MINU-349125 format. One record per residue (C-alpha): residue in one letter; x, y, z. Coordinates in steps of 0.2 Angstrom, whole numbers, padded with zeros to 4 digits, always signed. Each point is the difference from the previous one (the first is absolute). Layout:
REM MINU-349125
aXYZ...
//
This chain:
REM MINU-349125
x-0619-0461+0134x+0002+0007-0016x+0001+0017+0008x+0013-0006+0012x+0008-0008-0014x-0002+0016-0010x+0006+0010+0015x+0014-0011+0002x+0003+0001-0018x-0002+0019+0001x+0011+0001+0015x+0012-0010-0009x-0002+0011-0015x+0002+0015+0012x+0015-0008+0008x+0007-0004-0017x-0005+0018-0005x+0009+0007+0015x+0014-0011-0004x-0001+0006-0018x-0002+0017+0006x+0015-0002+0012x+0009-0008-0014x-0006+0014-0011x+0006+0012+0013x+0016-0009+0001x+0000-0001-0019x-0004+0019-0001x+0014+0003+0012x+0011-0011-0010x-0007+0009-0015x+0003+0017+0008x+0017-0006+0005x+0003-0007-0017x-0007+0016-0008x+0012+0010+0012x+0014-0011-0005x-0006+0001-0018x+0000+0019+0001x+0017-0001+0009x+0005-0012-0014x-0007+0012-0013x+0009+0015+0008x+0015-0011+0001x-0004-0005-0018x-0001+0019-0005x+0016+0003+0009x+0008-0015-0008x-0008+0005-0017x+0007+0017+0003x+0017-0007+0005x-0002-0012-0015x-0004+0014-0011x+0014+0010+0007x+0011-0015-0002x-0006-0003-0017x+0004+0018-0004x+0017-0002+0008x+0002-0016-0010x-0005+0009-0016x+0012+0014+0005x+0013-0013+0004x-0004-0009-0017x+0001+0017-0009x+0016+0004+0009x+0006-0018-0004x-0004+0003-0018x+0010+0016+0001x+0013-0009+0009x+0000-0014-0012x+0001+0012-0014x+0014+0009+0009x+0009-0017+0004x-0002-0005-0018x+0007+0017-0006x+0014-0002+0012x+0003-0018-0005x-0001+0006-0018x+0013+0014+0005x+0010-0012+0010x+0000-0012-0016x+0005+0015-0010x+0013+0005+0012x+0006-0018+0001x+0002+0000-0019x+0008+0017+0000x+0011-0007+0014x+0005-0015-0011x+0003+0012-0015x+0010+0012+0012x+0009-0015+0007x+0004-0006-0018x+0005+0018-0005x+0011+0002+0016x+0008-0017-0004x+0003+0006-0018x+0007+0016+0006x+0010-0008+0013x+0007-0012-0015x+0002+0015-0011x+0008+0009+0014x+0012-0015+0002x+0003+0000-0018x+0003+0019+0000x+0012-0002+0014x+0009-0014-0009x-0001+0011-0016x+0006+0015+0010x+0015-0011+0006x+0003-0005-0018x-0002+0018-0006x+0012+0006+0013x+0012-0014-0005x-0003+0005-0019x+0003+0018+0005x+0016-0003+0009x+0005-0011-0015x-0005+0014-0012x+0009+0013+0010x+0016-0011+0000x-0002-0003-0019x-0003+0019-0002x+0016+0004+0009x+0008-0014-0011x-0007+0008-0016x+0004+0017+0006x+0018-0006+0003x+0000-0009-0017x-0008+0014-0009x+0014+0011+0007x+0012-0012-0006x-0008-0001-0017x-0001+0019-0001x+0018+0004+0005x+0010-0016-0002x+0005-0011-0015x-0008-0017+0003x+0015-0009-0007x+0015+0008+0008x-0008+0008+0015x+0008+0016-0005x-0009+0017+0000x-0010+0003-0016x-0001+0015-0011x-0013+0008+0011x+0010-0001+0016x+0016+0005-0010x-0009+0016-0006x-0005+0005+0018x+0018-0003+0006x+0007+0009-0014x-0011+0015+0003x+0005+0000+0019x+0019-0002-0005x-0002+0015-0012x-0007+0011+0014x+0014-0006+0012x+0014+0004-0013x-0007+0017-0003x+0000+0003+0019x+0016-0007+0005x+0011+0003-0016x+0005-0018-0001x+0000-0008-0018x-0011-0015-0005x+0000-0011-0015x-0012-0012-0009x+0008-0015-0008x-0011-0009-0013x+0006-0018-0002x-0005-0012-0014x+0007-0018-0002x+0008-0004-0017x-0008-0013-0011x-0013-0004+0013x-0013-0004-0013x+0012-0013-0008x+0001-0009+0017x-0019-0001+0001x-0001-0006-0018x+0013-0013+0002x-0002-0008+0018x-0017+0007+0005x-0008+0013+0010x+0002-0010+0017x+0019+0002-0002x-0003+0018-0004x-0010+0003+0016x+0014-0009+0010x+0013+0011-0008x-0010+0016+0004x-0002-0006+0019x+0019-0002+0001x+0004+0016-0009x-0012+0009+0012x+0010-0007+0015x+0017+0004-0007x-0005+0018-0004x-0007+0002+0018x+0016-0007+0007x+0010+0014-0009x-0010+0014+0008x+0001+0011+0015x-0015+0001+0013x-0005+0017-0008x-0001-0007-0017x-0015-0008-0009x-0001-0013-0014x-0017-0003-0009x-0006-0011-0014x-0011+0010-0012x-0003-0015-0012x+0008-0013-0010x+0018+0000+0003x+0000+0019+0004x+0007+0005+0017x+0002+0018+0006x+0012+0004+0014x-0002+0016+0010x+0016+0007+0008x-0002+0013+0014x+0012+0010+0011x+0014+0001-0013x+0013+0014+0001x-0005+0018-0002x+0013+0002-0014x-0007-0005-0017x+0016-0009-0006x+0002-0010+0017x-0018-0005-0001x+0002-0006-0017x+0016-0010+0005x-0010-0008+0015x-0014-0005-0012x+0012-0007-0012x+0008-0010+0014x-0016-0008+0006x-0005-0003-0018x+0017-0009-0003x-0003-0010+0015x-0017-0005-0006x+0007-0005-0017x+0014-0011+0007x-0013-0009+0012x-0012-0003-0014x+0013-0007-0011x+0004-0014+0012x-0007-0017-0007x-0018-0005+0005x-0007-0017+0003x-0018-0001-0008x-0006-0018+0005x+0011-0011-0010x+0006+0014-0012x+0016+0010+0004x-0002+0018-0007x+0010+0016-0001x-0009+0016-0002x+0006+0018-0003x-0009+0016+0002x-0001+0018-0006x-0002+0015+0011x-0005+0018-0003x+0003+0013+0013x-0007+0017+0002x+0003+0012+0015x-0012+0011+0009x+0011+0016-0003x-0009+0007+0015x-0014+0008-0011x-0019-0002+0001x+0000-0015-0013x-0015-0010-0003x+0000-0018+0005x-0005-0007-0017x+0013+0012-0008x+0014-0008+0010x-0006-0018-0004x-0001+0005-0018x+0018+0007+0000x+0007-0016+0009x-0010-0011-0013x+0008+0010-0015x+0017-0002+0008x-0003-0019+0003x-0005-0002-0019x+0016+0009-0004x+0009-0013+0010x-0009-0014-0009x+0004+0008-0017x+0019+0000+0004x-0001-0019+0003x-0007-0001+0018x+0009-0006+0016x+0004+0019+0002x-0005+0016+0009x-0005+0016-0009x-0005+0017+0008x-0014+0010-0007x+0005+0013-0013x-0012+0012-0008x+0005-0006-0017x-0009-0016+0004x-0016+0009+0001x+0003+0007-0017x+0002-0018-0006x-0016-0004+0008x-0009+0014-0008x+0007-0004-0017x-0006-0018+0002x-0018+0006+0004x+0001+0011-0016x+0006-0015-0010x-0015-0010+0006x-0012+0013-0005x+0008+0001-0017x+0001-0018-0002x-0019-0001+0003x-0002+0013-0014x+0011-0010-0011x-0011-0016+0002x-0015+0010-0005x+0008+0008-0015x+0010-0015-0005x+0017+0009+0000x+0009-0017+0000x+0008-0008-0015x+0009-0017-0002x+0017+0000-0006x+0007-0016-0008x+0017-0008+0003x+0004-0013-0012x+0004-0018+0005x+0011-0010-0012x+0007-0018-0002x+0018-0005-0003x+0000+0005-0018x-0006+0018+0004x-0018-0003-0007x-0014+0008+0010x-0011-0012+0008x-0010+0011+0011x+0001+0016+0011x-0004+0006+0017x-0012+0013+0002x+0006+0013+0013x-0012+0014+0006x+0005+0018-0001x-0009+0015+0006x-0001+0015-0012x-0003+0014+0012x-0007+0016-0009x+0012+0011+0009x+0015-0010+0006x+0001-0012-0016x+0005-0018+0001x+0000-0007+0018x+0008-0017+0004x-0010-0013+0009x+0012-0001+0014x-0007+0017+0005x-0018-0004+0000x-0003-0020+0001x+0006-0001+0018x-0013+0014+0004x-0013-0008-0010x+0003-0017+0009x-0002+0009+0017x-0016+0009-0004x-0009-0013-0010x+0001+0010-0017x+0010-0015-0007x-0017-0009-0003x-0007+0012-0013x+0017+0002-0007x+0003-0019-0001x-0017-0001-0009x+0005+0013-0013x+0017-0009-0003x-0009-0017-0003x-0012+0008-0012x+0013+0010-0009x+0012-0016-0002x-0015-0010-0007x-0005+0015-0012x+0019+0000-0006x+0000-0019-0002x-0016+0001-0011x+0009+0013-0011x+0015-0011-0002x-0010-0015-0005x-0006+0009-0015x+0018+0003-0007x+0011-0014-0006x+0016+0006+0007x-0007+0002+0018x-0013-0014+0000x+0011-0012+0010x+0006+0013+0013x-0003-0003+0018x-0003+0014+0012x+0004+0000+0019x-0007+0011+0013x+0003+0001+0019x-0014-0004+0012x+0001+0008+0018x-0003-0010+0015x-0016+0009+0005x-0007-0001-0018x+0004-0019+0000x-0009-0003+0016x-0016+0007-0005x-0014-0013-0002x-0005+0007-0017x+0018-0001-0007x-0003-0015-0010x-0017+0006-0008x+0009+0017-0003x+0013-0008-0011x-0012-0012-0008x-0012+0015-0004x+0014+0010-0008x+0005-0015-0011x-0017-0003-0006x-0003+0019-0003x+0015+0002-0011x-0001-0018-0007x+0018-0004+0004x+0010-0016-0001x+0002-0003+0019x+0017-0009-0003x+0008+0017-0006x-0004+0008+0017x+0013-0003+0014x-0003+0006+0018x+0016+0004+0010x-0002-0004+0018x+0014+0004+0014x+0005-0012+0013x-0006+0011+0014x-0018+0000-0008x-0001-0019+0002x+0004+0000+0019x-0017+0007+0006x-0010-0016-0005x+0009-0013-0010x-0014-0011-0002x-0012+0013-0006x+0014+0007-0012x+0001-0018-0007x-0018-0001-0002x-0001+0017-0009x+0014-0004-0012x-0007-0017-0004x-0017+0007-0005x+0009+0012-0012x+0012-0013-0006x-0016-0010-0006x-0005+0014-0011x+0018+0002-0007x+0007+0014+0010x+0019-0002+0004x+0009+0005+0016x+0018+0006+0002x+0009+0002+0017x+0008+0017+0001x+0015+0005+0009x+0005-0018+0004x+0013-0002+0013x-0003+0016+0010x-0015-0006+0010x-0005-0015+0011x+0000-0014-0014x-0003-0017+0007x+0001-0015-0011x-0014-0008+0012x-0013+0012-0008x+0009+0005-0016x-0002-0018-0007x-0019+0002+0002x-0002+0016-0009x-0006-0001-0018x+0014+0011-0007x+0006+0001-0018x+0015+0011+0003x+0013+0006+0013x+0007+0017-0002x+0018+0003+0007x+0001+0016+0009x+0011+0014-0007x+0009+0001+0016x+0008-0017-0004x+0003+0005-0018x+0008+0017+0003x+0017-0007+0006x-0001-0017-0007x+0016+0003-0010x+0010+0005+0015x-0008-0008+0015x+0002-0019+0001x-0014-0001+0013x-0012+0008-0011x+0005-0012-0014x-0002-0015+0012x-0018+0006+0005x-0004+0002-0019x+0006-0017-0004x-0010-0008+0015x-0016+0009-0005x+0002-0006-0019x+0004-0018+0006x-0015+0000+0012x-0012+0007-0014x+0006-0013-0012x-0003-0014+0013x-0018+0007+0002x-0002+0003-0019x-0002+0018+0002x+0005+0013-0013x+0013+0013+0006x+0002+0018-0004x+0013+0013+0006x-0005+0018+0003x+0012+0014+0001x+0011-0005-0014x+0010+0015-0005x+0016-0007-0008x+0005-0013-0013x+0012-0008+0013x-0015-0003+0012x-0010-0008-0014x+0014-0011-0005x+0003-0007+0018x-0019-0002+0002x-0001-0010-0016x+0015-0011+0005x-0009-0004+0016x-0016-0005-0009x-0010+0015+0000x-0007+0005-0017x-0013+0013+0002x+0005+0018+0005x-0007+0017+0004x+0009+0016+0003x+0008+0016-0007x+0011-0010-0011x-0015-0005-0011x-0011+0015+0004x-0006+0012+0013x-0019+0001+0005x-0007+0011-0013x-0018+0006-0006x-0009-0013-0012x+0004+0011-0015x+0019-0001+0003x-0001-0018+0005x-0009-0006-0016x+0011+0012-0011x+0015-0010+0008x-0007-0016-0005x-0002+0004-0018x+0016+0010-0001
//
């Protein structure tokens, strides 16, 4: 039983073993399958690993490429940022350039406008320069430059055609007096009207030019081929001009009458120089003035001799100043009793070859040339030196001395100091020095003249108004002048015994002087009859040949004691 049980147990065990074996076979089969599958999986894993390795390699390659790409992208982004920044700068620059371009365009427009304006101005300036270069700005007449050009052409034409031509030099008489009395504006108005009147008298072929001041030059062309007929034609035109210019003018509120002097010279169909013709006409004009003005004179070679003599006189006058060839001559001044109360010092030129030369021959020239200034200085110093000498002698101690003062000398800013210095230098009593002024001298600047006179009066210098009645005396300013004396001009004394008008003038002057409490002295007294009439009219001081001629100091002092 136990065996059966053991067999059964063994059979069960075998069965179980067979079942285990079958299960093992199945398990082995399953294991083999699984191994096969495992191998397949391993193969697949190898393949997958290979693929994974490949993919990892590719991934690494992609990563490397990505790194490179990222670097490239970063570089490109950086470049893009740079380009963007550059683009911003470029856009700003472009905007600036556009703005500048617009500004340049605007500036170009303005520049073109300015250039157009400048071109217009340049044309205007050119026109104005032409006007200034060739025309007188006041009268709009040709000036000297254009006149010379036309005169040269006229001379050439005259030589070619045989027709005469003429140059007329015209100067207004007393034009300076007009300027001094009613002003330069009125003078300019007169010049403008004169220019128009002259032009109206001329033919189309003629020219009138203003060459300065009140000087006009007229160029006449196409005159007769015969000299005398040409001269007659020139005279006829000159007469026409004189008549036209003599008609009254209206200078603002001032009516005015003006005369002129004309000098004429003909071409004479020779190769004359322009300046030579102008000089000839100018010489002839001065000859016309010398003969009283308001007239016509033709050029004469003798006039040139006069001009040459004048130039020589000027040279000799300069030598005379340097070498002190002058002397003062003294003409006595007396009172009603015949007693000498003073003298007038009158300059004389002692020429080493020509002897004594009267002041009428050299004073006008010295005035024109300015030489009157050193001459006047010499006169003042010589007079003061003489007063010093007289003060040292009992019989001459009270004598006064009068000297003439020129307008140019009196107008100098240093004149007062000049007189004071001479008085101090010679220690002279100022009340014994009397300065004689002419009426014309006072016209230039009355107020300045009064100031100068007052300044010298304060130190004691006295003043006498010379040639009274012959100038432009006006009680309006006469009463303001610090005068001590009025001198009756000899032109009123000369015929006082026979001319009632002269006698009335003298009577009026004396009465006016008494009213103004001024002393009166008559010059040019040559006869006892003249003295008696003057005495009866109230004039008690005299000067003239009746009492003594101007003489050197030695003769003068000898006459005093004689």
